[in-house]
C-alpha angles and dihedrals in degrees: 000000000000119000109219114212118196112235097205141300126258114261114279091006091276123143124239123232117235100189136047121252126243126247115320090242094064110134095198129050136190133199112208116204123202127221135261112306087357134124135222087254094068101132099222090052094045086057087062092050091049092050091051092049091049088053089058101259126136106241136196130178112198128192104246133206091262094057123122093264100038101037112170106359114173131316126317090264089066090055090046090052090053090050091049091052092054094044090051088055090054090052093048088053090056105263109155095185123049124197136182125206123180141175123217108323086004088064091048090051093047090053092045092050094048092048094047102038108017124199094116122126098195142000130212109197106193116191091332114215143174107072115184093191089060092047092050090051087070091213107159128015096275094049089047090061091047090050089053089051092051092050092047092048090049090053093050093049092046089051093053093256099111091129091061112120113219141148115273132181130244137182119221107186092314096324114119114227138180125206132182113224144126114295092233092051092048091050089051089062099037109033113111108237091028130118092275096050106102093192089060097041102043093082089054097056104136099199144032113303133207108204110197122182138166120235088230094052117111090234095052095098094053098038096105103034099044100030125009097040091051095058117115109268111276126145090214094068113112133200118206128181131179140178092265142113128235095278100042098043097089092061091048090050097044098099092044091049091052092049091047094053094040090054092050092049094054 
């Protein structure tokens, strides 16, 4: 296992933007969220941002609390607050339509935010990842360690020790990780049924969803039954698949994501 040590948090807890924005007159805006231990400079995801900008959207790519340098920084609500701050900036700049796109855990967070706080006009879930129900199943040696972490965190929280800082396990696409954080914050990310459980939140999606998945992604087989087919009924939902793996899918889905958001912004 690798122990991930956070190397500091941006001043004031604010995120930094890694791309420029489009013209100030843009009437639609999209926040693009990177994956676990990723950065806004991940090339396949930057391809999504570029496609959105070319389609006329204002675009920002923040560094999130699950980035390589911040992992994992605070509870999901902290991440949601950072998202809300950026979306408020879009609105102040005149954006009438607000979209969220995310890759891997960024997709899970985009879905969780939209379900919890609303105000989103469309979601692009690109190779969604981070699935607490799978972790709790304990299937496979890495998930077994994450399950143990979930059970230990539950015990600490139930015993009034949610502020205790300990090492907990994580699974990043088959890579075993360890992170030191508060038990309550860890549980916020890993508790089935919680805000970062996509299987629990998918039925609460409040807007049209583009579900994009690679045929070589581990979640490909369950994409329709556990996710897309459980979305609230909306004829604007779209399912996209490509010959891609978990990492390359965003680039394959970039043109479709731009078309999806542009259509919703019309």
